[in-house]
N, C-alpha and C positions, 0 to 999 in steps of 0.2 A: 417621761418615758425614755428608757435607754435606747441608744441607736441600734445596738446588737444585743439580742437576748437568746440565751440557750436554756431550754427547760427540759428536764428529765431525759437527758441524753444517755442512752444505753447502747453499748456495742459489744458484740461477742464474735469470736472466731470459732469455727467448728472443725474438728478433725474426726471425720466419721460422725458418730453420734455424740462424741464428747465435746462439751462446750467450754470455751475458755473466755471468760468475761474480760474485756479490756477497759471499757468505760462503765462506771457503775452509778449512774444517776448524776450527771453534771448539770449544775444550774449556775449560770454566770450572766452578768450584764455589763456592757461596756458602752462608753460614749465616745463621740468624736473628740479629737484633741488629746486622746490618751495614748501613752506609750506603755503597753502592757507586756510584761515578760511572763511567759508560762514556763516555770522552772521545775525541773525534776530530773531524776535519773533515767537512764535508758530503760525502756520497757514499762514506763509509768503511764503511758497512754497519751502523752502530750502531742506527739506527731499525728496520732489518730484523730485527736480533737481538732488539730489544725486542719486536717483534710476535710473534716465535716464542716467547719466554719467556711473553708474555701470552696465548698461545693464539689469536691473531688470524690468524696465517699458518699454513697447513696444507701448503703445497707446498714441502717441503724434505726433506733426508735427514739422518739422525742421530737421537739420542734425547734427550728431556728428561725428567728424573726429579725428582719433588717428594716429599721425605720417603721416598725409596727406591722410589717407585712411578712407573713409566713412564706418561707422558701419551700417550694415543692421539690423535694429531693428525689421524687419518684418519676419525674418527667425530664428526660435528657435535654430537650430544647430549652426548658426553663433554666436548667443549671448552666447550659452554655451561655445564655443571656446574662445570668447572674455573674458568671466569671468575667465575661467581657465588660460588663457595665459597672460592677461594684468592687471586684477584688483584683489586687495586684500581688504577684508572687516574687519573692526573692529566695533563691535556693542556695543551700550550703555549697554545692558543687558548681554554682554559677549557671550551668545549663545554657550557655550561649551557643548559637548555631555557628559551627566552625566555618562554613563556606560563605557566610555573610560578613560584611564589614561591621564594625561596631555601630556605625550609623544605621546600617540596614537591620541590625539586631534590635535596635530601639524602634525602628520603623515597623518591625513585625507586629508589635502590639498596636501601633497607630493604624496599620492596615485594616484593623477591625473597627475603625471609626469612619465617620462621614467626612472627615477632613479631605481636602483635595491633595493631589500629589505634592504640590508646592508647599502647602500648609503642613503636611506630614513631615517633610524634610526639614522645614524651618523649626518645627516644634522638637523634632528629634535632636537637632543640632543644639537648640537652647538647653535641652535636658542634659546633654553630654557636657556642655559648658558649665551647667549648674553643679555637676558632680566632678568638675575639674578635668575633663577629658576631651575638651574641644579640639585640641591639636592631634588627638589620636582617632578622630572620627573615621578616617578612611583606612585605618589599620584593621587587621583581623585579630580575633581573640587570642590566637596563638602567639601574637606579638606583644601581649600585655602581661604584667605581673598579676599575682592572685588578687591583690587589693584593687588593682585597676579593673580586673574582670568583674569583681563584685560591684564596683561602682557603675559599670555598664549595665549590670543586671538590675541595679536600683533604678537607673534611668529608664530601662525598659518597663519595669513594674509601674513607674509613675506615668508612663506615656499616655495611657488612656484616662488619666486623672481619676483613679479609683478612689472610693471612699474608705475602703479597708485595705491595708497593706500587710500582708502576711510574710514573715521572714523565718525560714527554717534553718536554725543554726547559722545565721549569716556570717558569723566570724569564726566558724569552726576551722576553716582552712587558712586563716590569716594570722600574721604576726601581731605583736602588741600595737605597733604604730598604725598599721592598716585597720586593726580592730577599732581603735579610737576614732579614726576618720569615718569609718562606716557607721559607728554608733552616733556620732555627731550628725551625720546626714539623716539618719532615721529620726533623731530627736527633732531636727529642723522640720522634717516632714510632718511629725505630730504637731508641731507648733503651727503649721499651716492649716490645721483642722482635720487631718486624716486620723483614722483609727489605726494605729500601728500595733500589730501583735507579733511578738518575737518568741519563738520556741527555742529554748536554750537549756543547757545543763550547767552553764557558767554563772556563778554568783556575781562575778564582776560585770557581766553583760546585764544581768537582771537589775543590778543596782543603778543602772543608767536611766531606767525608765521612770514612769510615774506610778506604776503599780506592779506588784509581783503576785502571781497566782502560783502557789505551791501545789504540785500534783504528786500524789503518792498512790501507787497501786490502783490507778483508774478512778481516783476520787480527788476532790479538792481538799487538800489538807488545811490550807489557810490562805488568806489573802492579806497583802500588806500594802497599804497606801504610803508611797514615798513622798509624793508631792501632788498638788492639785492638777487636774487635767488642764490642758491649755485651752483658751477660749476658741470655740469653733465658729467659723463664718456661717452666715445664714443661707449661703447658696452652695450648690454642689457643682461638680465638674460638668454635668449636663447643662447647667445654667450658663456655663461659660462657652458653650458651643461644641464641646467634645462629646459627640453622641456616638454610641456604639452601633455597629452593624456587623454581619457575618463577613468573612473574607470574600472578596470579589473573585470572580473567575480569572480576571487578568492578573491579580496578585498571585493566585495559585500557579498560573502559567509562568509568571516571573520567577517564583521560587523554584519551580521545577527546572527552569532554564539555568538559574544560578548554580544549582547543584550539578547539572549536566556539565557546565563549564569547570566546576571545581574538580570533578572526577574525569577530566577531559580525556586522558590517555586510555583509561579503562573503558570508558564509554565509546571512544573512537574505534577501538578494536572491534567492539560489538557492532557498531554502525557499519564499519567496513565489511564485516562478514555478511551482514544483511544486504548491503548495497551490491556485493558481488552476486548474490543469488538473484536479487531483483533485476540487476543489469543483464544477467544471462537470460532471464525470462523475457525481458523486453527485446533483446537482440534476436532470440529465437523466434519470437512472434513476428518481429519485423522481417526476419529472413524468410519466414514462411510466406508472408505477404508479398515480398519481393520475388520469390521464386514463382509464386502463382502468377504474378503480374508478368514476369518474364516469359513463362510458358504460354500465357494467353497472347502476349505480343508475338511470340514466334509463330504460333498457329494462325492467328488472325492476320499476320503479315503475309502469310502464304495463301490462306483460304478465307474468303468472305463468309462470315458466319450466317449471312442471309441466304446462302446457297447450299441446301442439303444435297448430298450425293445419293442418287438412286441407282441400285443395281438389281439384277434379276434374283428373285428368291429361288434357290435351288434346293429341292427336297432330296432326301436320300432314296426316295422311291418315286417312280414315275407318276403314280397316282395313288389316291388313298385306298383303293380296293385291291391293289396288286401286292397283297401280303406274301404271296407265295413265289415272288420273283427270286431268281437265283442271285447269289452274291456277284457273279460275273456280270449279270445284266444290270445290277445296281451300280457297279463300278463303271460300266460303259456309259450309263446315264450321267453319272457325275463328271465323266471326262468328255461329255458331249458339248462342244463349243457352242452349238446352236442353243443349248439350254441356258447359256449365259447372255444371249443377245436379246434385244427388245425391238419388236417391230414398230412401224410408225403408228399402228393402231394403239399399241400399248403406251407409247409416248403421248399420244393424244389423250389417253385417260388421265395421265398425270396433269396435263394442262387444264383439266376441268375441275380440279380440286380447289376448294375455297382458299383464298389468299395466295395461290400460285399465279404469278404474273407472266412467267415465260419458262420454256424448257430449252435445254441446249444439249441435244443428243451428241455424244462424243465417244472417244475410243481411248482405251488404255491397254498397253501390252507390256509384258515383262520380257527380260532377256533379249532385248533389241540391240543389234550391232550398229555402232556409229563409226564412220571412218572419215578422217580428214587427212589426206596425204598418207603418211605412214603411221599415223597415230590412230589407235582404235580404243573404243570404250564400249562396254556392255552395260546397259542400264534400262530403266523403264522408259516408255514412250507414251506420252499422253497429249491429247488434243487440248489446245488452249480454250478457255471459256471465261466468262465474266466472274466465275467463282474464284479464279486465281487472281490474287491481288497484284496490281501493277507495281507495288513496292518491292516485289520480288526481283524486279529488273534493276541490276546494278550498272549496266551500260547498254546503250542502244535503246531499242523499243520492243514492245510486245509484237507478236506476229499478227498482222492485219490483212495480209494479201496471200495469194496462192504461192506455194513453194517457199514459205518462210518458216524459220525455226529459231528457238532460243535454246542455248545450252548453258550448263552450270559453269561457274568460274574455274573450278578445279580441272575440268576438261579443257577449257580454253587455255589455262596455264600450261597444260601438258602439250598442247599444240604449239604454243608460242609464249615465252615468258612475258612478252608484251601482250598480255591477254586481250586487251581491248582491240588490238589489231586483227583479231580473228573475225571480227564483224565484217561481213561481206563474203567470207569464204563459203564454199559449198560442202555440205555434209552428205555422205552417202549413207543410206539407211537400209537395213535388211532385217527382216523378222519373219516369223512363221504365222500364217493365217490358216484358216480352215474353210474348206468348201462346204456346200450344202450337205454333203455326205460325211462330214466331219473328218475329212482327209486333210493332212497338212499341205499347205501351199506356201512356197517362198514368195514373199512380197518385197520388192525392191523399189526404192524411190530415192529422191535427193531433194535437198532444200537449202536455201541460203541462210546463213546465220545473220539475224537482224538484232539480236539481243543476248545479253549474258546475265544469268540469274546468280543468286547468292551461292557461295562455295558449297560443295557437297550436296547440292539439291538433287533430289531423285527425279526431278521433272525435266524431261525434254519435251517442249511443247510445240505444237504446230496447229495450223487450222484444221478443223475436223473434215472439211471438204477435201483437203489434200490426202488424208489417210483413207477416206472413203473412196476416192478416185483410185488410189494405189491398190486397195483391196479389190475393187471391181475389175481393174485391169488384170489382176492376177487370178481372177475367177474365184476369189474367196468371199465368204459371207461378209456383206458390208453393213449389216444391221449394227446399231450402236450397242456397246456393252456397258456403258454407264451414262447417266443423265443428270447433270446438275440442274436443279430447278430453282427459279428465283422466287423468294417469298417476300411479300410486301413489307413485312416488319419483323425485326428480330424476335419480338415477343410472340410472334405466331409460328416460329420455326418448329417448336416442339409439337404444336397442334397439327401442323402439316405433315411432319414425319410420322406421327401416329396415324393420320388418315391414310397416308401412302401404304403403310404396313397392313392396313385393314382391307385394302382392295383385293377382291377375290376373282378367280376365273370361273368359267361355267361349271367346274367341278367343285366349287367352294374351296379351292386351294389358294393359299397366299401367293400373290404375284411378285411383289417387290420387297426389297429391303431398303431402308433409308437411314442415313447417318449424317450428322452435322458436326461442325467444329465444336458446337456447344456440348455435344455428347463426349467428345474427347476431352474438352476442357473440364467438364464435370468430373470425369474420372481422375484426371491429373490433379485437379484442385482438391478432391477428396483425399487422395494419397498424400499430397503436399501438406494439407491441413493436419492430417493425422500425424505425419512426421514432425511437423513444427510443434504441435501440441505435446507430442511425446517428449521431444527435446526440452520443451519448456517445463514439462512435469519433472523431468530428470533434474533440470536446473533448480526446480522448486524444492528439491530435497534439502538444498542448502538453507532454504527459508525455514524449514523445520528446525534445523540446527540453530539458526539465529534466534528463532522463537524460544528455544530451550535456553539459549544464552541470556535472552532478555528476562526470562523467568528467574534464572539463577541470580542475575544481577539485581533484579528487583527485590528478591528475598534477602540478598546480602545488604542491599540498601536499607531495607526495613530493619534488619538486625543492627546495622551501624548507626541508624538514626532513631533508635528507640527513644532516647532521651528527648530528641527534637520533637517527636510525636507527642510525648508527655507534655513538653513545654507548650506546644500549640494548643493542646486540649486545655491545659491549665489557664492559658490566656483567653480561652473562650472559643477556640476553634472547634468546629463541628466534626463529627465522624466522617461526613461526606467531604469535608475539606481535606482531611488526611487522605482519604481514598483518592480524591482528585489529584493530590500532589504527586502520588506515585504513578497513577494512571497517566497523567499529563507528561511525566518524565519519559515513560515508555513510548507514548505517542510522539513526543518530540524526536526520540531516537528513530522511530519508524519513518517519520516525515523527512528527517535529515538524510537517512539512508536512501529514501526514495528519490530525493533531489540529486544526491550523488550518483545514484544508479542511472537516472535519466540523462544527466549531463555526460557521464562516461559512455553510455550507450549511444548517444547522439554523436559523440566524437568518434567512437569506433565505427558507427555507420558511415560517417563522412570519409574516414580513412579507407574502409573496405570498398565503398563505392568508387572512390578515387583510384584505388589500386586495380579494380576489376573493370572499370569503365572502358579502358582502352582495349580490353579483350572482348567484352560482350556488348559494349555500348548501351548499358542499362544499369540503373541503380538497383542492385540485387538485394539490398537491405532497405526496407521501407517501413520505418517506425511511424505508426499513425498516432493521432491525438488520442484515439480510443485506447491504444496500447499504453500510453502515458497515464491516462486516467485510471485504467485497470491496475497499473502498477502502484499508483498512490493509494487506491482503495485497498489493495492487497497488503501494502505496508501498514496501513492504519489498522486493518482487521487483525493482522498477526500481532502487532504491538498491543492492541487492546486485549486480545485473548490471552497473550502472554502475561499481562499485568493484572488480569482479573482477580486471580486468587490471592497473590501477594498483597495487592492494594487493599483488598477487603480484610485480610488478616491484620494489616496495619491499623485499619479503622476500628477493629474490634479490640485492640490492645487496651488493657486496663490502665487508666491514666496514672494511678498511683504506682503500679508496677513499672510502667514505662519511665517515670521520673526516678525511680530507685535503681534502674539498671545502670551498669558501668560500661 
């Protein structure tokens, strides 16, 4: 039984409905140890026959048997296995991978075996030495002559220890000296027990083998035995431990990385563009977080979030039934100071609400005149309460006794450049109160400065009893006009403010309004989040551009590496391996861009925080671990989407067409 048998092989090409027969009933048998030359003129069908024997062409009729087993040419996985396990290819145009060294080119075939990394390298080196190129192992194909390139191709074809070696015009691009060397190598391979099939149109090449098959117009014209076949060993390459397997994921990643390095400048520009967009997104997200944190700190440094502020609810109408009130009466009601104050009974209602631990009736007035010597300032005046954070005090203490006051740093500096020396001086206070008839009353008092708050603070604070005493002495309404309430827990503040707003008087009208630092923070955070996300989205436009660049680059890479794709498929690589090669390259670009973006963003964060810390004493850019993870995910998703179509196009390329491309 012959090792390779071809029976009734027919092949036609079609142009529309018109059929063009190429192979017209080929029947051949070959054994191991033969050096067969398929000789014929161009167009005779010899290359098509070679593609069928090599498992590259699936669309034909007839049977191909190897060692008595029929090859299923209709099943892609079976053909991939057949090419990996049984067939080795030598191409006229060498088809070496230009971004790999000669050693790595040979290892490409060995990567589809079960040999370890060390074993693969050792075998590849031994094969290069066998073909006389050991000293050129670490050179690239571009550094070799034509004959040397073909010998590297022979070493690669032998790497997986195939049983059939197919050479397509292996000497077509070589001079006479190199032709002789290559033919002697092929003859030696046949002597080692391989079946060597050479497709040629050269009689000189054909005469070098053991048998010549003449092909004419798609048929076998004649066969000519030149000499007996060489004795074949009783064992195969698989018996010697060279077992085939698909390309591993690691190998595909390695190949993608090698090509990325080979095209380093072109790829770096794309990676740089992507990293700029990604870096801007990280920075804007970090800036948004920092601004929110800064605003939160500014507010909570001034007001304790556990102390909502309660004021009197003022309706535009005196009661729900007075729809026919005149505009003048409504305006008078709105300007009625008594409508803004809260009696002790009202304050008592607040103290009965769940989670309210204490109430602090107080006062706040605007347009209050403060005088120290010849220095004057008009500002707000508010009684101190536990709601005001002690961290507001920059010098001195908070007011704890009668006739004590704290003033902001800007007023203290106006009084004396040595602003801390103002502590202990007396401040004269004058403002307008209202009596029970809502008539204005001038209220005068004085207090000693015991503390100085942050610059530009709008709060002049004093003990509530001081303001109440001054109001009473002037005959003004001394009921509180605002009440901070202490809530037992921050988590209950929202519930308490809601309960306060629901309190009704005897006429079912709302009594109070309530607000907290959390309400202010929520609004600020919403605005800040929207702004930071908008800026990040604007920065993200550059990511769309980078995605387009990756798409274009991947398409260009597919076009440039069409022959490489054909070689990988001819060596037994699967369609998914080709797809993975281009997808992985795009993912590497995305990951590298993400790493660069993260490093640069963190450096910019450090510089910005360092530059601004002396002004605001806060890290205004706060890039979180979540921002970094988000950036990596976005980079991967963009790279994967950008490579999706080109990588699949590469995987669908016809192997024969890919090998024939220039």
